[in-house]
C-alpha positions as CSV (number, residue, x, y, z in Angstrom):
1,M,2.8,75.3,-69.8
2,Q,4.1,77.5,-66.9
3,I,0.8,79.1,-66.2
4,P,-1.1,75.8,-65.6
5,L,1.8,74.6,-63.3
6,I,1.6,77.7,-61.3
7,L,-2.2,77.5,-61.1
8,L,-1.9,73.9,-60.0
9,G,0.7,74.8,-57.4
10,L,-1.6,77.6,-56.0
11,I,-4.5,75.2,-55.9
12,L,-2.5,72.7,-53.9
13,V,-1.3,75.4,-51.5
14,V,-4.8,76.5,-50.9
15,L,-6.0,72.9,-50.4
16,F,-3.3,72.2,-47.9
17,A,-3.9,75.5,-46.1
18,S,-7.6,74.6,-45.8
19,L,-7.0,71.2,-44.2
20,L,-6.6,70.9,-40.5
21,T,-6.1,67.9,-38.3
22,V,-7.5,68.1,-34.7
23,K,-5.8,65.6,-32.4
24,Q,-7.8,63.3,-30.2
25,G,-8.5,64.7,-26.7
26,T,-8.3,68.3,-27.9
27,I,-10.7,70.9,-29.4
28,T,-9.6,73.7,-31.7
29,V,-11.0,77.2,-31.4
30,I,-11.2,79.1,-34.8
31,T,-11.4,82.8,-35.1
32,M,-11.9,85.0,-38.2
33,F,-10.5,88.5,-38.3
34,G,-9.8,88.2,-34.6
35,K,-13.4,87.3,-33.6
36,Y,-14.6,83.9,-32.4
37,K,-16.0,81.8,-35.3
38,R,-16.5,78.2,-34.3
39,I,-14.9,75.1,-32.7
40,M,-13.5,72.0,-34.4
41,L,-13.7,68.5,-32.8
42,P,-11.0,65.8,-33.3
43,G,-10.5,64.6,-36.8
44,L,-9.6,66.0,-40.3
45,R,-11.3,69.4,-40.7
46,M,-11.4,72.2,-43.2
47,K,-11.2,75.9,-42.7
48,L,-11.1,79.0,-45.0
49,P,-7.4,79.4,-45.8
50,F,-5.7,82.6,-44.8
51,I,-9.0,83.9,-43.3
52,E,-9.9,81.5,-40.5
53,Q,-7.1,81.2,-37.9
54,V,-6.4,78.7,-35.2
55,Y,-6.8,80.7,-32.0
56,K,-6.2,78.0,-29.4
57,R,-6.0,74.2,-29.0
58,I,-7.8,73.2,-25.8
59,S,-7.1,69.9,-24.1
60,I,-10.2,68.1,-22.7
61,Q,-8.2,65.5,-20.9
62,N,-7.6,65.4,-17.2
63,Q,-4.8,67.6,-16.0
64,S,-3.0,67.7,-12.6
65,I,-0.8,70.1,-10.8
66,E,1.1,69.9,-7.5
67,M,1.1,72.6,-4.9
68,E,3.1,73.5,-1.8
69,F,2.1,76.3,0.4
70,Q,1.9,77.4,4.0
71,A,-1.1,78.3,6.3
72,V,-1.4,79.6,9.9
73,T,-3.9,78.2,12.4
74,V,-6.0,80.2,14.8
75,D,-3.4,79.5,17.6
76,Q,-0.6,80.9,15.3
77,A,1.0,77.5,14.3
78,N,2.5,77.2,10.9
79,V,1.2,74.4,8.8
80,Y,2.9,73.2,5.5
81,F,0.8,71.5,2.8
82,K,1.7,69.4,-0.2
83,S,-1.3,68.7,-2.4
84,M,-2.3,67.4,-5.8
85,L,-5.1,69.0,-7.9
86,L,-6.9,67.1,-10.6
87,Y,-9.1,69.1,-12.9
88,S,-10.5,69.1,-16.5
89,V,-12.7,71.0,-18.9
90,M,-16.3,70.7,-17.7
91,D,-17.7,69.4,-21.0
92,E,-17.4,69.7,-24.8
93,Q,-20.2,72.2,-25.3
94,E,-19.4,75.3,-27.3
95,E,-20.2,77.8,-24.6
96,T,-17.9,75.9,-22.2
97,I,-15.1,75.9,-24.7
98,K,-15.6,79.6,-25.3
99,K,-15.1,80.2,-21.5
100,V,-12.0,78.1,-21.4
101,A,-10.6,79.8,-24.5
102,F,-11.2,83.5,-23.6
103,K,-11.3,83.8,-19.8
104,F,-7.5,83.8,-19.5
105,I,-4.8,85.0,-21.8
106,S,-2.7,81.9,-21.4
107,N,-2.6,78.7,-19.5
108,K,0.0,80.2,-17.2
109,D,-2.5,82.8,-16.0
110,L,-5.1,80.0,-15.5
111,M,-2.7,78.0,-13.3
112,Q,-1.8,81.1,-11.3
113,A,-5.5,81.9,-10.6
114,L,-6.4,78.3,-9.9
115,I,-3.5,77.8,-7.4
116,R,-4.1,81.1,-5.6
117,T,-7.8,80.4,-5.3
118,I,-7.3,77.0,-3.8
119,E,-4.5,78.3,-1.5
120,G,-6.8,81.1,-0.3
121,S,-9.6,78.7,0.4
122,I,-7.4,76.3,2.4
123,R,-5.8,79.2,4.3
124,S,-9.2,80.6,5.3
125,Y,-10.3,77.1,6.6
126,V,-7.0,76.5,8.5
127,A,-7.2,79.9,10.1
128,S,-10.4,78.9,11.9
129,Q,-8.9,75.7,13.3
130,K,-6.4,74.8,16.1
131,Q,-3.1,73.2,15.4
132,S,-4.1,70.0,17.3
133,E,-7.2,69.6,15.1
134,I,-5.7,70.0,11.6
135,L,-4.4,66.4,11.2
136,G,-7.8,65.0,12.0
137,L,-9.7,67.3,9.6
138,R,-8.0,66.3,6.3
139,H,-11.3,65.1,4.7
140,E,-13.3,68.0,6.0
141,L,-10.7,70.4,4.6
142,V,-10.9,68.8,1.2
143,D,-14.7,68.9,1.2
144,S,-14.8,72.5,2.3
145,V,-12.3,73.6,-0.4
146,K,-14.2,71.7,-3.2
147,N,-17.5,73.2,-2.1
148,Q,-16.1,76.7,-2.2
149,I,-14.3,76.7,-5.5
150,D,-16.5,74.5,-7.6
151,H,-18.8,77.4,-8.6
152,T,-15.7,79.6,-9.4
153,L,-14.2,77.0,-11.6
154,E,-17.6,76.5,-13.4
155,T,-17.5,80.2,-14.5
156,W,-14.1,79.4,-16.0
157,G,-15.3,76.3,-17.8
158,Y,-13.5,73.8,-15.6
159,H,-14.4,71.2,-13.1
160,L,-12.4,70.2,-10.0
161,M,-12.3,66.4,-10.0
162,D,-10.2,65.7,-7.0
163,L,-8.0,67.5,-4.4
164,Q,-5.6,65.4,-2.4
165,I,-3.8,66.6,0.7
166,N,-0.7,64.4,0.5
167,D,1.3,65.8,3.3
168,I,0.7,68.0,6.3
169,T,3.7,69.1,8.4
170,F,4.5,71.6,11.1
171,D,7.5,73.5,12.5
172,A,10.2,71.3,14.0
173,A,9.4,72.5,17.6
174,I,5.7,71.6,17.1
175,I,6.6,68.2,15.7
176,E,8.9,67.5,18.6
177,S,6.3,68.5,21.1
178,M,3.7,66.4,19.4
179,S,6.1,63.4,19.4
180,K,6.5,63.9,23.2
181,V,2.8,64.0,23.7
182,V,2.3,60.8,21.7
183,A,5.1,59.1,23.6
184,S,3.8,60.1,27.0
185,N,0.3,59.0,26.0
186,N,1.7,55.6,24.8
187,L,3.6,55.3,28.1
188,K,0.5,56.1,30.0
189,A,-1.5,53.5,28.0
190,A,1.2,50.9,28.5
191,A,1.3,51.5,32.2
192,E,-2.5,51.3,32.5
193,N,-2.5,48.1,30.4
194,E,0.4,46.6,32.6
195,G,-1.5,47.6,35.8
196,Q,-4.7,46.0,34.5
197,A,-2.8,42.8,33.4
198,L,-1.1,42.6,36.9
199,L,-4.5,43.1,38.6
200,I,-6.0,40.4,36.5
201,T,-3.1,38.1,37.2
202,K,-3.2,38.6,40.9
203,T,-7.0,38.4,41.0
204,K,-6.9,35.1,39.1
205,A,-4.1,33.8,41.4
206,A,-6.1,34.8,44.5
207,E,-9.2,33.1,43.0
208,A,-7.2,30.0,42.2
209,E,-5.7,30.0,45.7
210,G,-9.1,30.5,47.3
211,N,-10.6,27.7,45.2
212,A,-7.7,25.4,46.1
213,I,-8.2,26.2,49.9
214,K,-11.9,25.5,49.5
215,I,-11.2,22.2,47.7
216,A,-8.6,21.2,50.3
217,A,-10.9,22.1,53.1
218,Q,-13.8,20.2,51.6
219,A,-11.5,17.2,51.0
220,E,-10.3,17.4,54.6
221,K,-13.8,17.6,55.8
222,E,-14.9,14.6,53.8
223,A,-11.7,12.7,54.9
224,A,-12.4,13.5,58.6
225,M,-16.0,12.4,58.2
226,L,-14.9,9.2,56.6
227,R,-12.3,8.6,59.3
228,G,-14.9,9.3,62.0
229,Q,-17.3,6.9,60.3
230,G,-14.6,4.3,60.1
231,V,-13.7,4.7,63.8
232,A,-17.4,4.5,64.7
233,L,-17.9,1.4,62.6
234,F,-14.8,-0.1,64.0
235,R,-16.0,0.5,67.6
236,Q,-19.4,-0.8,66.7
237,E,-18.0,-4.0,65.2
238,V,-15.7,-4.4,68.3
239,A,-18.6,-3.9,70.6
240,K,-20.7,-6.3,68.6
241,G,-17.9,-8.9,68.6
242,M,-17.3,-8.6,72.3
243,S,-21.0,-8.9,73.1
244,E,-21.3,-12.0,70.9
245,A,-18.1,-13.5,72.4
246,A,-19.3,-12.8,76.0
247,E,-22.7,-14.3,75.2
248,E,-21.1,-17.5,73.9
249,M,-18.7,-17.7,76.9
250,K,-21.7,-17.3,79.3
251,Q,-23.5,-20.1,77.5
252,A,-20.3,-22.2,77.9
253,N,-20.1,-21.4,81.6
254,L,-16.7,-19.7,81.0
255,D,-15.3,-16.6,82.7
256,T,-15.8,-13.5,80.5
257,N,-12.5,-12.1,81.9
258,V,-10.8,-14.2,79.2
259,I,-12.1,-11.6,76.7
260,L,-10.4,-8.8,78.6
261,F,-7.2,-10.9,78.8
262,S,-7.3,-11.4,75.0
263,M,-7.8,-7.7,74.4
264,W,-4.9,-7.0,76.7
265,T,-2.6,-9.3,74.8
266,E,-3.8,-8.0,71.4
267,A,-3.1,-4.4,72.6
268,I,0.5,-5.4,73.6
269,K,0.9,-7.1,70.2
270,N,-0.3,-4.0,68.4
271,F,2.1,-1.8,70.4
272,A,5.0,-4.0,69.4
273,E,4.0,-4.1,65.7
274,Y,3.1,-0.5,65.0
275,G,5.2,1.3,67.5
276,K,7.8,2.1,64.8
277,G,10.6,2.5,67.3
278,N,8.7,4.8,69.6
279,T,9.2,4.3,73.4
280,I,6.0,3.1,75.1
281,F,6.0,2.6,78.9
282,L,3.7,-0.3,79.7
283,D,3.3,-2.4,82.8
284,G,3.4,-5.9,81.5
285,S,3.4,-7.7,84.8
286,A,0.6,-9.9,86.1
287,E,-0.3,-7.2,88.6
288,G,-0.3,-4.6,85.9
289,M,-2.6,-6.7,83.8
290,E,-4.9,-7.4,86.7
291,K,-5.0,-3.7,87.5
292,T,-5.8,-2.8,83.9
293,M,-8.5,-5.5,83.7
294,R,-10.2,-4.2,86.9
295,Q,-10.2,-0.7,85.4
296,I,-11.8,-2.0,82.2
297,Q,-14.4,-3.9,84.2
298,S,-15.3,-0.9,86.3
299,M,-15.7,1.2,83.1
300,L,-17.9,-1.5,81.6
301,G,-19.9,-1.6,84.8
302,E,-20.5,2.1,84.8
303,K,-21.7,2.0,81.2
304,K,-24.2,-0.8,82.1
305,K,-25.6,1.4,84.8
């Protein structure tokens, strides 16, 4: 009874030792007697117990690392970078997995080589640029680094998916000087904008004033024209009325001087009504009226001639 139980126990031990579970997102590398044998994809797998050994479990998921390092520009300015690197195994092919498994002793060595390679590529690019150009060349820097190290990573079995430059800083003195430059440029732009606004305001005010003067002059011109036309029409009507009145008085065998007398009295009446308190010196005697009428008659006689 003991021998079958021992045999059954040995069988169970061998069975359990031959079963292997490979987790999703990983690939297991199997060696036999220290030499590469095969790979196992995710799922429940079987191996030769005590002969085939699990050499390494390789993750095929995306992996990321953060890096902080310093570089020097061509004009000897220190630049400090904070970046994030996203990478993964290139594919699940057997040759690729063999590169990933046997190129480096451990994952620590891979990380060291990867970080130093990227840092060297970034430093060589920064060393060819000026400090004032670095901030504007973020995308060009990333593209240059990716193009340089993609081939190297392929020989290791990896693929660089993304490189993000999250932060670029300089020494305190450089940052302060850059802030002063930005502030002075902003002040200059503000002064230029203010000057342009003031010029536009004054130009528009001058244009408005000029237009107002033109409008006022045109209105005054039209008003003077209308006043002149009114005076002319008034005189025309007065002359016409006087001619008709004189003609009627001649037909009635009356003295036309009555018209002059009427005009004299109307003039005095208008002086009194519209004088508005102004002092008007007027000879209102009969001799004064006679003198004025003679003057009017002489003026009329000269016009008839």
